[in-house]
N, C-alpha and C positions, 0 to 999 in steps of 0.2 A: 520778301517783296523783290530785294534785288539781289542776284546770285553770279558774281562774278569770278572768272577761269581764267587766270593768266593772260588779264586784259592788261595793254601796255598801249602807250603813246608815245610817238616821238615827232618831231619837226625836223624834218629832212635825217640829217643825222645826230640829229641830239635827241637824246631819249629826254622825256619829261614824266613820263610816268613808266617804272619798269613792270614786269609780268606781277601781276597782282591779282592775289585770290581774297575774295572778300563776300563774306554773308549778310545782308542787314535787312533783320525780320521786320514783318508788318506790326507799326505801331512802335517801335523803337525810335528813340534819340541817339543820333550816333553821332559824335562831336570829332570831325578833321582837326588835328592838332600838328603845329609845327612851327619850323623859322620860316619867313620867308624863301620864298623857290622850294618848298621842299617836297610840292607835288600837290599837296593839297585841294586848291582850285580847279588844277587838270584834272584830278579825278571826280569833283564835282559837275565838271562840265562835261567829263565820260557821261557821268548817269543820267544827264539832261538830254545826250545825244546831240552836243555842240560840238564837239571835234572825233575826228578819225581814229580809230583803234583799230588793234588786232585781239584775237580772244575772243572769248566767250562771255557777253552777257545776258543775263536772262531775268525777265520781270516778271514775277508770279510763275515763275516756272516754265517761262514760254521763251524762247529769240524774242527780241524785238523787229520785228519785220517792216513795220511801219510806224517812224519816228514822230510824220504828223500828228497821227493820231495819239499817239505814246504820250505828246506834249501834252497834253488836255488832259493827260492824269497829273500832269508835273506842274507844281506850283513853285519860280524862280527868282529869288530877288537877289539883287548883285547889290555891290558897294553904291551907297548914296542912293540906291531906290531904282537910276538908271532909268525914270520918266520923260517923256515925251514932253518937251519942252511947250509945245505946239498947241496943245492938248489941256484941258484942265483938270484937275484932280478925276472929279467925275468920270469925264471922258478916258483917262488914263485906266480905271480901276473898268471900265465897261467897254472898253478896247474888242477882247476878244471874244465876249458875250456879242456883242452885234456881229463882228465877224461869221460867228456862226446861226444868224440870225434868230436870236430869241427875241421874244416878241419884248415892248417896249416894256409892259407890267411886268415882266419878270425880272429887268434889267432894275429896274428901279428898286422894286423889293429886297432884292439879293444886296443891291449896294447899301439900303439902308440896315439891311440887317448887318453888313461887313461892318459899316460906320459904327454901327451902335458897340460892335465886339472892340474896336481900335480907338473908340474914344475917339472919333471925328465929326462936326456938325456939318451941317448943310453948306454953311456960309466958309467954310475952309476946304468943300469937295468944289465950291466954285471958283476956285482961286487955281493961278496957275503954279505947277512947280518954282518957278521962282520966286511966287509970294509966300512961299511954307519955308516951316524951317525945318534943318535936319531931320529932326523927330517924326515932323508929321510928314515928310518924304517918304521916310521911310514905312511909317503906316500905312500911308497911301499904296506904297510899292505891296505891303502886305496882302491888305485887299485886292490888289490886281490879281496878286498870285494865289490868293484863296476863292477868285470871284468862280471858279467853272468848278468848285468845290473836288480838287484835286484830292488824289489818294496820297502821296508825297508833298514834301515841302524842301527844296533846296535854295538854301540860306548861305551866302557866301561874303563872308564876315560883316552881318548887317548892322554891326554896330558899332566899327572901326574910327566910322569919320564925324561921330556926334564927343558933346562934350560930355564929361564925366555925367554931372547933373542927369543930361537926357539920356545917357548911356544905361546909369541902374534904373531909370526910372522905364525906358522900354524893354529894356533887358525883363524884369518883374512882371509886365505885359507879356510879354511873349512865352515868358515861362508858362503861364495862368492861360495864353492861349493855348500854348502845347497840348498842356496835361487837360482841359478843357474839350480840345476836337479830336483827340486820340488818334492824330496821322504820324504815319513815318515822315520822323526828321530828320534832314542831314545839314549839319553847321558846320560850315568853315570858320575857323578861328586861329589866331596865333596867341591869343591871353588863356592864360592858366587858370584865371580869375573864373573867365567866362564860362570855361569847359566843367569847373567845378559848380558855378552856378548853374547849369541847365543840366547836369548828372547826366544820364544815360551812359553810354558806352565810349571810351575815348579809343580814338586811332591817332597815336602819335606817327608820324612819317618825317621823313630826311631823305634828300637825294632823289625823290621820287620813289621811295619803296614804304612799305611798313615797318615800323621798327618793334610797335607794340601796340597789341590790342586788348582793351581790360577797362574794368573801373578806374576813375582816377588812383582811389586807393593801392590798387593792382600795381599799378605804375609806380606808385610812390615805396610801397612796400617790399616790391619783387620785379625790378625792375630787370628787361631783358638783355641790356648790355651799356658800358658807359655813359651814352650818350642821354638814356630817359634820365638818367641822376642829373647831369652834367644840366639839359634843360627843363628838367623842373627846377632845380638850385636858381639859375638864371632869372626865370619865370620870379618866382619868391622874393628874390633880391629886388628886383623894379618896386 
């Protein structure tokens, strides 16, 4: 799905992502794991075309030449949803479809389909983001990300701002949605527990570089360097 070859990001003279080579397969769930400032969100934004980079980035085997069209293949969810406060939940979800001139009937049918998927009712969709709980806002953000039926879901710490009970419930729902839809998923987290819960392939980052890639058991049983053991032990201690 994605192939990165020596992709790097710098803000002025400050490197944010070291030259990175990484392959993400179609249908794979990839967890970008690491402490704050490790480069995982920068890598996610690079996949979304939201930051300038050097190197070669390919999608489905071809260089990306039109990021505007490419973004219609991507669903992107940021922390706390990033919803527009002046639009209702329904308006947020339907925004891109309206921009693409979908017929009203098609928009309504797709919104209803997604509302059933994330367990939101019509009354909740008619509320503004400020009238919704954190978990409800994240469900709306997920609906918006899925509206155009993208090939890839990119999620930047989608559970970090939620209380523990809501986090667990939404994590269970997300895992079921990922399994049911069969999409490529790249999820950023600093939580080892979340990485274990969602499964798939873990990529542990530090200081803008990939330290180790593999299943969590690989990181636990065959750490590539002492930092891997230190990070896993610190997360388990919390």
